C-alpha positions as CSV (number, residue, x, y, z in Angstrom):
1,M,84.6,121.2,82.1
2,K,85.0,118.8,85.0
3,E,84.5,115.1,84.7
4,R,84.6,112.6,87.6
5,I,85.6,109.0,87.9
6,V,84.9,106.9,91.0
7,G,86.8,103.9,92.2
8,E,88.5,102.3,95.2
9,R,91.9,102.6,93.5
10,I,92.8,105.1,90.8
11,I,96.1,105.5,89.0
12,C,97.0,108.8,87.3
13,I,99.6,109.5,84.7
14,G,100.9,113.0,83.8
15,R,104.0,115.1,83.5
16,R,103.5,117.2,86.7
17,I,101.7,116.7,90.0
18,S,100.9,119.3,92.6
19,K,101.9,119.1,96.3
20,P,99.6,116.8,98.1
21,K,96.9,118.7,100.2
22,L,95.2,117.2,103.2
23,I,91.4,117.9,102.9
24,H,88.4,117.2,105.1
25,Y,86.2,114.5,103.6
26,T,83.0,113.1,105.1
27,H,82.7,113.4,108.9
28,R,86.0,112.7,110.6
29,H,87.7,111.2,107.6
30,R,90.5,112.9,105.8
31,A,91.6,112.6,102.2
32,I,94.5,113.7,100.0
33,Q,94.0,115.9,97.0
34,V,96.6,116.0,94.1
35,T,96.3,117.7,90.8
36,V,97.9,115.9,87.8
37,E,98.8,117.9,84.7
38,G,100.0,116.7,81.4
39,F,99.3,116.5,77.7
40,P,97.2,114.4,78.1
41,A,96.8,113.6,81.8
42,I,95.3,110.2,82.2
43,A,93.4,108.6,85.1
44,E,92.3,104.9,85.2
45,V,90.2,103.0,87.7
46,V,92.3,100.0,88.8
47,K,89.8,98.7,91.3
48,A,86.1,99.5,90.8
49,W,84.1,101.0,93.6
50,R,81.3,98.8,95.0
51,M,78.8,99.0,97.8
52,K,79.3,96.6,100.7
53,K,76.3,95.0,102.2
């Protein structure tokens, strides 16, 4: 089961991380994808995402 959190800044805590992968995001932007594993693996939103006017 996948669950998603959204934020401008996210911190993850785990025992193991995967090698960072460069992925294509929207249009010309690029992003980095990392898998965090642990027992348990924890992700927290440090800075909430907001729409800019």
